[in-house]
Backbone as CSV, one residue per row, in Angstrom:
resi,resn,N_x,N_y,N_z,CA_x,CA_y,CA_z,C_x,C_y,C_z
1,MET,143.259,95.236,80.875,144.384,95.411,81.806,145.181,96.646,81.402
2,GLN,145.450,97.513,82.355,146.163,98.755,82.082,147.567,98.687,82.671
3,PRO,148.616,98.685,81.853,149.980,98.643,82.389,150.443,100.018,82.832
4,SER,151.473,100.029,83.640,152.109,101.289,84.007,152.893,101.806,82.810
5,PRO,153.337,103.039,82.822,154.145,103.559,81.719,155.403,102.720,81.518
6,VAL,155.835,102.593,80.277,157.039,101.807,79.970,158.276,102.680,80.155
7,TYR,159.247,102.155,80.875,160.474,102.898,81.134,161.569,102.412,80.187
8,SER,162.475,103.292,79.813,163.555,102.921,78.909,164.890,102.837,79.620
9,GLU,164.920,103.192,80.882,166.175,103.169,81.624,166.062,102.239,82.821
10,TYR,167.197,101.724,83.221,167.267,100.832,84.384,168.159,101.464,85.440
11,PRO,167.932,101.164,86.693,166.874,100.286,87.211,165.503,100.971,87.199
12,ARG,164.471,100.144,87.248,163.108,100.647,87.313,162.237,99.655,88.064
13,LYS,161.065,100.101,88.446,160.113,99.195,89.079,159.380,98.393,88.006
14,LEU,158.824,97.263,88.405,157.966,96.505,87.510,156.749,97.347,87.145
15,THR,156.293,97.236,85.900,155.049,97.899,85.530,153.890,97.153,86.203
16,THR,152.745,97.774,86.237,151.558,97.142,86.804,151.239,95.847,86.070
17,GLN,151.368,95.870,84.749,151.092,94.690,83.949,152.098,93.583,84.235
18,GLU,153.376,93.908,84.258,154.411,92.919,84.550,154.188,92.272,85.908
19,LEU,153.881,93.099,86.901,153.696,92.592,88.258,152.499,91.652,88.335
20,GLU,151.399,92.039,87.728,150.182,91.218,87.791,150.378,89.872,87.117
21,LEU,151.012,89.873,85.945,151.224,88.629,85.218,152.225,87.731,85.933
22,MET,153.256,88.312,86.514,154.246,87.530,87.243,153.624,86.863,88.467
23,LEU,152.849,87.619,89.230,152.255,87.068,90.447,151.200,86.016,90.141
24,PHE,150.612,86.072,88.952,149.624,85.077,88.556,150.209,83.669,88.557
25,ILE,151.466,83.510,88.133,152.075,82.178,88.082,152.799,81.830,89.382
26,LEU,152.695,82.698,90.387,153.331,82.463,91.694,152.269,82.534,92.792
27,PRO,151.341,81.564,92.845,150.246,81.623,93.819,150.743,81.698,95.261
28,GLU,150.306,82.725,95.951,150.825,83.008,97.288,150.488,81.932,98.298
29,GLU,149.387,81.205,98.087,148.951,80.221,99.086,149.815,78.960,99.090
30,ARG,150.719,78.838,98.126,151.593,77.670,98.072,152.981,78.015,98.595
31,ALA,153.484,77.154,99.462,154.705,77.460,100.216,155.884,77.854,99.335
32,GLY,156.173,77.068,98.305,157.338,77.344,97.465,157.225,78.642,96.695
33,TYR,156.045,78.938,96.174,155.846,80.179,95.420,155.793,81.388,96.358
34,HIS,155.258,81.175,97.550,155.261,82.254,98.536,156.694,82.649,98.887
35,ALA,157.568,81.651,99.046,158.974,81.940,99.365,159.636,82.710,98.226
36,TYR,159.308,82.374,96.983,159.852,83.076,95.812,159.409,84.533,95.843
37,ARG,158.135,84.758,96.115,157.615,86.134,96.211,158.385,86.934,97.262
38,GLN,158.647,86.284,98.390,159.356,86.958,99.469,160.770,87.363,99.033
39,GLN,161.406,86.502,98.262,162.781,86.773,97.838,162.874,87.922,96.837
40,ILE,161.850,88.110,96.008,161.946,89.121,94.956,161.274,90.443,95.315
41,GLN,160.659,90.531,96.486,159.898,91.736,96.801,160.772,92.986,96.926
42,GLU,162.050,92.809,97.212,162.954,93.958,97.317,163.742,94.212,96.026
43,LEU,163.478,93.424,94.989,164.235,93.551,93.752,163.539,94.485,92.757
44,VAL,164.329,95.009,91.825,163.805,95.884,90.772,164.295,95.365,89.426
45,VAL,163.750,95.913,88.346,164.199,95.528,87.007,165.535,96.207,86.730
46,ILE,166.586,95.397,86.519,167.923,95.981,86.314,168.406,95.851,84.869
47,GLY,167.596,95.225,84.002,167.999,95.136,82.604,167.219,94.084,81.844
48,GLU,167.572,93.965,80.571,166.974,92.974,79.690,167.775,91.691,79.769
49,GLY,167.092,90.549,79.649,167.773,89.265,79.730,168.449,88.873,78.440
50,ARG,169.193,87.785,78.481,169.952,87.329,77.311,169.045,86.807,76.206
51,ARG,167.781,86.488,76.521,166.858,85.977,75.515,166.172,87.103,74.740
52,GLY,166.499,88.349,75.102,166.014,89.480,74.328,164.726,90.085,74.839
53,LYS,164.053,90.802,73.966,162.864,91.552,74.333,161.807,90.635,74.960
54,GLY,161.288,91.072,76.077,160.292,90.286,76.792,160.847,89.644,78.045
55,GLU,162.183,89.455,78.091,162.799,88.899,79.301,163.432,90.024,80.102
56,ILE,163.019,90.139,81.350,163.594,91.148,82.238,164.315,90.450,83.384
57,ILE,165.321,91.124,83.908,166.093,90.585,85.021,165.818,91.422,86.264
58,LEU,165.408,90.750,87.326,165.212,91.410,88.618,166.470,91.234,89.458
59,GLY,166.867,92.305,90.120,168.054,92.238,90.963,168.121,93.434,91.894
60,LYS,169.236,93.557,92.588,169.452,94.700,93.470,169.643,95.964,92.632
61,GLU,169.227,97.080,93.181,169.180,98.326,92.424,170.528,98.752,91.860
62,ASN,171.614,98.449,92.541,172.927,98.907,92.085,173.686,97.839,91.293
63,GLU,172.990,96.798,90.824,173.653,95.714,90.105,173.266,95.703,88.634
64,SER,174.041,94.943,87.852,173.741,94.707,86.444,173.440,93.225,86.264
65,PRO,172.712,92.859,85.206,172.415,91.437,84.976,173.701,90.609,84.874
66,ASN,173.691,89.480,85.535,174.853,88.580,85.537,174.637,87.495,84.488
67,PHE,175.399,87.551,83.398,175.268,86.576,82.334,176.398,85.544,82.356
68,ASP,177.199,85.553,83.413,178.278,84.577,83.518,177.748,83.196,83.906
69,GLU,176.621,83.181,84.659,176.038,81.921,85.097,175.114,81.366,84.015
70,PRO,174.970,80.022,83.930,174.037,79.435,82.964,172.597,79.866,83.269
71,LEU,171.756,79.815,82.257,170.348,80.123,82.434,169.751,79.129,83.430
72,THR,169.076,79.627,84.443,168.537,78.748,85.484,167.266,78.032,85.002
73,PRO,166.903,76.918,85.649,165.708,76.167,85.241,164.424,76.973,85.450
74,VAL,163.388,76.591,84.700,162.068,77.218,84.850,161.492,76.863,86.209
75,PHE,160.981,77.862,86.907,160.386,77.663,88.227,158.865,77.700,88.159
76,ALA,158.308,78.529,87.277,156.852,78.631,87.137,156.516,79.067,85.723
77,TYR,155.355,78.587,85.231,154.980,78.885,83.850,153.460,78.939,83.720
78,GLY,152.992,79.873,82.902,151.563,79.968,82.645,151.299,80.718,81.360
79,VAL,150.041,80.723,80.925,149.651,81.348,79.665,148.356,82.125,79.847
80,ILE,148.313,83.308,79.231,147.080,84.098,79.150,146.637,84.055,77.695
81,GLU,145.470,83.502,77.436,144.938,83.419,76.079,144.086,84.660,75.812
82,THR,144.384,85.356,74.717,143.683,86.600,74.400,143.185,86.568,72.956
83,THR,142.428,87.588,72.591,141.911,87.668,71.221,143.003,87.986,70.213
84,PHE,144.159,88.475,70.656,145.245,88.769,69.708,146.327,87.692,69.725
85,GLY,146.169,86.683,70.561,147.165,85.618,70.662,147.473,85.307,72.120
86,ASN,148.362,84.358,72.329,148.707,83.944,73.686,149.893,84.731,74.239
87,ILE,149.863,84.958,75.547,150.982,85.566,76.268,151.523,84.511,77.224
88,SER,152.778,84.132,77.056,153.380,83.165,77.975,154.179,83.906,79.039
89,VAL,154.102,83.391,80.257,154.790,83.999,81.393,155.667,82.934,82.049
90,THR,156.958,83.212,82.140,157.913,82.245,82.683,158.764,82.897,83.758
91,ALA,158.849,82.260,84.904,159.761,82.717,85.964,160.810,81.635,86.176
92,ARG,162.076,82.036,86.168,163.155,81.073,86.380,163.661,81.144,87.819
93,GLU,164.347,80.100,88.226,164.863,80.029,89.585,165.792,81.209,89.880
94,ILE,165.758,81.655,91.100,166.602,82.768,91.528,168.034,82.274,91.718
95,SER,168.991,83.033,91.191,170.406,82.705,91.352,171.182,83.990,91.611
96,LEU,172.011,83.975,92.626,172.822,85.140,92.981,171.955,86.388,93.133
97,GLU,170.791,86.213,93.752,169.836,87.296,94.040,169.342,87.986,92.765
98,GLN,169.279,87.217,91.668,168.708,87.729,90.423,167.706,86.709,89.886
99,ALA,166.639,87.235,89.259,165.593,86.366,88.728,165.234,86.801,87.314
100,SER,165.024,85.835,86.443,164.596,86.097,85.071,163.082,85.909,84.976
101,ILE,162.395,86.928,84.468,160.959,86.862,84.231,160.734,87.151,82.746
102,GLU,160.086,86.223,82.052,159.869,86.383,80.616,158.376,86.475,80.334
103,ILE,157.955,87.568,79.692,156.558,87.791,79.338,156.516,88.106,77.851
104,VAL,156.083,87.139,77.037,156.173,87.312,75.587,154.878,86.895,74.896
105,SER,154.654,87.493,73.740,153.525,87.145,72.886,153.911,85.986,71.984
106,SER,152.980,85.089,71.727,153.245,83.947,70.850,153.518,84.391,69.417
107,LYS,153.077,85.588,69.073,153.296,86.111,67.730,154.572,86.935,67.621
108,GLY,155.285,87.057,68.736,156.516,87.835,68.720,156.288,89.323,68.690
109,GLU,155.060,89.759,68.952,154.738,91.178,68.929,154.758,91.758,70.331
110,SER,154.784,93.076,70.410,154.688,93.737,71.709,153.297,93.491,72.294
111,ILE,153.247,93.352,73.595,151.963,93.134,74.253,151.228,94.467,74.331
112,PRO,150.006,94.535,73.816,149.289,95.819,73.810,148.925,96.291,75.211
113,ALA,148.671,97.577,75.310,148.327,98.164,76.604,147.025,97.587,77.148
114,THR,146.062,97.338,76.263,144.796,96.723,76.666,144.481,95.585,75.705
115,PHE,143.839,94.561,76.212,143.469,93.438,75.368,142.316,92.684,76.027
116,GLU,141.641,91.879,75.201,140.535,91.071,75.717,141.067,89.689,76.090
117,GLU,140.932,89.354,77.345,141.416,88.063,77.836,140.328,87.011,77.717
118,LEU,140.688,85.841,77.181,139.743,84.742,77.038,139.808,83.788,78.228
119,ARG,140.999,83.386,78.592,141.203,82.573,79.795,142.685,82.564,80.120
120,ARG,143.017,82.054,81.294,144.418,81.912,81.695,144.583,80.601,82.441
121,TRP,145.777,80.039,82.348,146.065,78.802,83.059,147.550,78.754,83.416
122,THR,147.851,77.997,84.471,149.233,77.847,84.907,149.422,76.483,85.554
123,TYR,150.603,75.915,85.373,150.924,74.651,86.048,151.072,74.852,87.557
124,SER,151.291,76.077,87.978,151.571,76.358,89.388,150.413,76.019,90.315
125,THR,149.201,75.919,89.778,148.035,75.620,90.627,147.618,74.157,90.535
126,TRP,148.366,73.350,89.754,147.984,71.949,89.581,148.188,71.157,90.867
127,MET,147.258,70.214,91.110,147.354,69.290,92.233,147.177,67.866,91.717
128,PRO,147.773,66.876,92.380,147.546,65.484,91.985,146.054,65.162,91.952
129,GLY,145.644,64.464,90.919,144.238,64.132,90.742,143.489,65.093,89.840
130,ALA,144.087,66.258,89.583,143.454,67.263,88.731,143.795,67.009,87.268
131,PRO,142.971,67.512,86.335,143.290,67.368,84.910,144.429,68.291,84.498
132,CYS,144.868,68.168,83.277,145.912,69.028,82.736,145.439,70.479,82.738
133,PRO,146.248,71.408,83.227,145.838,72.819,83.270,145.576,73.415,81.891
134,GLN,146.279,72.911,80.883,146.159,73.489,79.545,144.946,72.959,78.784
135,CYS,144.786,71.618,78.754,143.737,71.039,77.910,142.579,70.423,78.689
136,SER,142.701,70.347,80.014,141.628,69.837,80.891,141.338,68.352,80.712
137,THR,142.275,67.594,80.135,142.090,66.147,80.014,142.828,65.441,81.158
138,PRO,142.413,64.204,81.501,143.106,63.469,82.559,144.570,63.219,82.181
139,VAL,145.428,63.124,83.177,146.851,62.891,82.941,147.282,61.586,83.598
140,ARG,148.383,61.037,83.118,148.981,59.849,83.744,149.783,60.311,84.952
141,GLU,149.517,59.726,86.108,150.224,60.103,87.333,150.993,58.914,87.887
142,THR,152.198,59.189,88.374,153.013,58.191,89.042,153.501,58.765,90.356
143,LEU,153.167,58.107,91.443,153.613,58.567,92.757,155.039,58.107,92.996
144,ILE,155.904,59.046,93.374,157.319,58.759,93.623,157.623,59.067,95.084
145,ARG,158.262,58.123,95.766,158.601,58.297,97.180,160.107,58.161,97.375
146,THR,160.602,58.791,98.431,161.986,58.586,98.836,161.992,57.825,100.148
147,ASP,163.158,57.272,100.494,163.231,56.535,101.754,163.222,57.462,102.965
148,ALA,163.174,58.778,102.722,163.026,59.759,103.812,161.590,60.274,103.888
149,GLN,160.679,59.548,103.231,159.243,59.835,103.277,158.818,61.095,102.527
150,GLU,159.635,61.600,101.614,159.190,62.680,100.742,158.387,62.083,99.598
151,GLN,157.412,62.843,99.088,156.576,62.360,98.008,156.537,63.354,96.855
152,LEU,156.627,62.829,95.643,156.483,63.609,94.423,155.409,62.937,93.576
153,THR,154.795,63.707,92.687,153.870,63.134,91.716,154.345,63.514,90.323
154,LEU,154.680,62.498,89.529,155.092,62.704,88.136,153.838,62.652,87.272
155,ALA,153.634,63.679,86.451,152.433,63.758,85.609,152.826,63.885,84.144
156,LEU,152.122,63.156,83.282,152.367,63.214,81.843,151.032,63.403,81.122
157,CYS,150.969,64.405,80.265,149.763,64.688,79.488,149.975,64.243,78.048
158,LYS,149.205,63.256,77.608,149.324,62.757,76.234,148.946,63.819,75.216
159,HIS,147.900,64.582,75.521,147.366,65.545,74.552,148.345,66.684,74.293
160,ASP,148.869,67.287,75.371,149.766,68.438,75.224,151.226,68.044,75.160
161,LYS,151.506,66.753,75.386,152.882,66.241,75.337,153.790,67.015,76.286
162,ARG,153.358,67.048,77.521,154.098,67.745,78.583,154.332,66.798,79.756
163,ILE,155.429,67.045,80.480,155.741,66.302,81.703,156.015,67.313,82.808
164,TRP,155.466,67.046,83.991,155.777,67.908,85.129,155.792,67.080,86.412
165,VAL,156.382,67.659,87.442,156.476,66.995,88.744,155.938,67.929,89.820
166,TYR,155.077,67.376,90.665,154.536,68.132,91.801,155.315,67.764,93.052
167,GLU,155.909,68.760,93.689,156.635,68.555,94.947,155.668,68.756,96.106
168,GLY,155.308,67.677,96.772,154.316,67.766,97.822,154.714,68.646,98.986
169,HIS,155.990,68.590,99.391,156.394,69.336,100.583,156.471,70.838,100.333
170,ARG,156.706,71.254,99.075,156.788,72.684,98.770,155.591,73.182,97.959
171,GLN,154.764,72.264,97.519,153.551,72.588,96.755,153.861,73.351,95.463
172,ILE,154.929,72.943,94.803,155.274,73.591,93.542,155.321,72.548,92.426
173,VAL,155.205,73.029,91.190,155.207,72.173,90.015,156.394,72.551,89.140
174,ARG,157.156,71.539,88.726,158.317,71.780,87.866,158.134,71.067,86.537
175,LEU,158.341,71.783,85.444,158.269,71.189,84.115,159.533,70.371,83.846
176,ILE,159.373,69.237,83.186,160.484,68.345,82.864,160.647,68.288,81.350
177,PRO,161.853,68.542,80.810,162.064,68.453,79.353,161.791,67.041,78.844
178,VAL,160.946,66.940,77.834,160.528,65.623,77.321,161.709,64.825,76.786
179,THR,162.565,65.444,75.971,163.665,64.710,75.330,164.628,64.134,76.357
180,ASN,165.013,64.930,77.339,165.949,64.444,78.357,165.346,63.275,79.153
181,PHE,164.078,63.409,79.516,163.399,62.343,80.257,163.321,61.070,79.411
182,TYR,162.962,61.238,78.141,162.809,60.085,77.248,164.136,59.363,77.037
183,ASN,165.219,60.118,76.945,166.537,59.497,76.803,166.841,58.557,77.967
184,GLU,166.527,59.010,79.182,166.782,58.174,80.357,165.846,56.965,80.383
185,LEU,164.613,57.153,79.918,163.679,56.032,79.848,164.202,54.961,78.891
186,MET,164.706,55.380,77.742,165.245,54.438,76.757,166.465,53.699,77.310
187,LEU,167.336,54.416,78.013,168.518,53.784,78.594,168.127,52.753,79.643
188,ASN,167.161,53.105,80.484,166.727,52.190,81.534,165.990,50.976,80.979
189,LYS,165.319,51.147,79.861,164.600,50.032,79.232,165.497,49.264,78.255
190,ASN,166.717,49.781,78.046,167.675,49.168,77.122,167.098,49.069,75.706
191,ILE,166.407,50.110,75.292,165.850,50.170,73.942,166.851,50.904,73.058
192,ARG,167.372,50.211,72.043,168.430,50.778,71.210,168.014,50.996,69.763
193,ASP,166.842,50.538,69.406,166.355,50.743,68.044,166.229,52.246,67.793
194,PRO,167.019,52.810,66.849,167.000,54.260,66.622,165.617,54.815,66.283
195,SER,164.795,54.022,65.590,163.474,54.503,65.210,162.576,54.735,66.418
196,ILE,162.926,54.113,67.536,162.170,54.310,68.784,162.946,55.195,69.751
197,ALA,164.223,54.839,69.973,165.022,55.514,70.995,165.278,56.984,70.698
198,LEU,165.274,57.355,69.429,165.592,58.738,69.069,164.352,59.584,68.770
199,ASP,163.183,58.998,68.939,161.940,59.721,68.650,161.152,59.928,69.932
200,SER,161.414,61.030,70.621,160.778,61.281,71.916,159.273,61.476,71.806
201,ARG,158.767,61.717,70.583,157.319,61.873,70.411,156.580,60.583,70.741
202,LEU,157.296,59.463,70.642,156.677,58.168,70.909,156.371,57.958,72.389
203,LEU,156.956,58.763,73.248,156.698,58.615,74.677,155.206,58.635,74.967
204,PHE,154.497,59.556,74.346,153.087,59.747,74.678,152.178,58.765,73.949
205,SER,152.537,58.376,72.723,151.719,57.387,72.017,151.912,55.982,72.596
206,MET,153.074,55.746,73.243,153.362,54.433,73.829,153.320,54.467,75.356
207,LEU,152.754,55.515,75.909,152.808,55.729,77.356,152.228,54.558,78.148
208,ASP,151.151,53.957,77.659,150.514,52.870,78.397,151.392,51.628,78.490
209,SER,152.422,51.541,77.656,153.295,50.370,77.677,154.366,50.452,78.756
210,TYR,154.491,51.615,79.389,155.500,51.802,80.430,154.858,51.747,81.809
211,SER,155.479,51.007,82.704,154.965,50.877,84.070,155.353,52.095,84.908
212,ASP,154.747,52.192,86.074,155.127,53.257,87.007,156.599,53.133,87.389
213,ALA,157.062,51.899,87.525,158.478,51.677,87.865,159.381,52.191,86.748
214,ASP,158.983,51.984,85.485,159.767,52.485,84.345,159.885,54.005,84.413
215,LEU,158.771,54.673,84.645,158.756,56.134,84.679,159.534,56.665,85.874
216,THR,159.424,55.953,86.999,160.163,56.371,88.194,161.665,56.233,87.985
217,HIS,162.098,55.107,87.390,163.520,54.907,87.088,164.032,56.016,86.173
218,ALA,163.244,56.385,85.158,163.660,57.422,84.211,163.808,58.764,84.916
219,PHE,162.844,59.098,85.776,162.951,60.369,86.501,164.138,60.355,87.458
220,LYS,164.355,59.244,88.133,165.476,59.136,89.069,166.801,59.370,88.351
221,ALA,166.963,58.744,87.179,168.197,58.906,86.410,168.325,60.328,85.878
222,TYR,167.237,60.890,85.375,167.266,62.259,84.855,167.630,63.250,85.959
223,ASN,167.039,63.083,87.126,167.259,64.034,88.210,168.678,63.959,88.758
224,LYS,169.351,62.837,88.560,170.749,62.729,88.978,171.658,63.477,88.022
225,LEU,171.324,63.425,86.734,172.146,64.108,85.734,171.914,65.613,85.740
226,LYS,170.658,66.008,85.812,170.278,67.423,85.797,169.367,67.651,86.985
227,VAL,169.962,67.964,88.125,169.195,68.036,89.364,168.094,69.085,89.245
228,LYS,166.866,68.621,89.242,165.696,69.478,89.150,165.118,69.697,90.541
229,ILE,165.149,68.621,91.321,164.542,68.648,92.641,165.537,68.104,93.652
230,HIS,165.820,68.891,94.667,166.689,68.446,95.747,165.819,67.751,96.794
231,MET,166.127,66.482,97.028,165.291,65.691,97.927,166.121,65.077,99.039
232,GLN,165.419,64.759,100.119,166.046,64.018,101.201,165.832,62.531,100.938
233,GLY,166.918,61.778,100.982,166.807,60.345,100.767,166.854,59.963,99.303
234,GLU,166.834,58.659,99.052,166.891,58.093,97.706,165.494,57.753,97.213
235,ILE,165.270,57.970,95.925,163.990,57.603,95.333,163.858,56.085,95.314
236,GLN,162.693,55.590,95.738,162.415,54.167,95.702,161.487,53.860,94.545
237,THR,161.748,52.763,93.853,160.864,52.333,92.779,159.993,51.196,93.276
238,SER,158.899,50.958,92.584,157.904,50.001,93.066,158.415,48.566,93.098
239,ASN,159.513,48.301,92.374,160.042,46.935,92.383,161.213,46.771,93.347
240,GLU,161.431,47.787,94.184,162.479,47.699,95.194,161.837,47.310,96.526
241,ILE,162.179,46.105,97.030,161.575,45.614,98.266,162.463,45.988,99.432
242,PRO,161.921,46.673,100.466,162.726,47.034,101.630,163.384,45.806,102.255
243,GLN,164.587,46.001,102.785,165.361,44.887,103.327,164.633,44.164,104.459
244,GLY,163.850,44.891,105.256,163.118,44.259,106.350,162.151,43.209,105.844
245,ILE,161.488,43.498,104.724,160.545,42.550,104.143,161.292,41.357,103.567
246,VAL,162.450,41.623,102.933,163.264,40.538,102.384,163.656,39.561,103.486
247,SER,164.066,40.071,104.645,164.476,39.217,105.760,163.315,38.350,106.239
248,LYS,162.130,38.940,106.333,160.951,38.178,106.778,160.606,37.075,105.795
249,LEU,160.716,37.373,104.478,160.434,36.362,103.457,161.423,35.206,103.543
250,LYS,162.707,35.534,103.772,163.724,34.487,103.895,163.408,33.557,105.086
251,ARG,163.023,34.172,106.240,162.726,33.373,107.418,161.505,32.479,107.167
252,PHE,160.523,33.030,106.447,159.285,32.286,106.180,159.550,31.038,105.337
253,PHE,160.369,31.222,104.276,160.599,30.116,103.364,161.675,29.141,103.852
254,THR,162.381,29.469,104.912,163.412,28.542,105.413,162.991,27.840,106.698
255,THR,161.763,28.127,107.183,161.292,27.449,108.415,160.329,26.313,108.075
């Protein structure tokens, strides 16, 4: 891969390498990522991000990076595995017409102009029923519905210890922080033993002990505290019986 020349002043255009790696984690055929591409097509690199070398900020040509707002959630993530190490690529949600794109080496070194690529993978292309993009092993899936007929798929990979959610209506995948999710799971299960409740690593070794309803309750609580996905309607859990069915059962048992 041949990058464009590196510029030392801002604003500037994305290099060929930056552009190719960024678009790799934003598959155009998926509605949500296509919309992201559309939003950033008029933006340029206006500076370095708060996380330092490797993070660039895209914005309007006459603007400076806005660091007054909190760091936005991850929108897309992927990895390029090479003979010199891994390159991680992260795109964060757009806020105030600015986007953070982070392209870094796992070794903390500068990415060379040319390198031998072994393989690449991204969560952005994952679909329900598919294996984990990173390790290719089957994942635990829980279907989540709202009363407005929206559908999400919660996925957990035991091997890589990752959690993500697939938004069916936008065809995008969002990573979920393990610790925050596990905290809500413990609260919903009323587990107070510190040796269990404070060790989020146990989520994956004990995953089979949790029902789909448990995982759905945990995601519902987490998403209320730290809104990851804006949805229409309320999330329904598998143990919530619609009122219409309750009424029919009452009539059946009282006649």
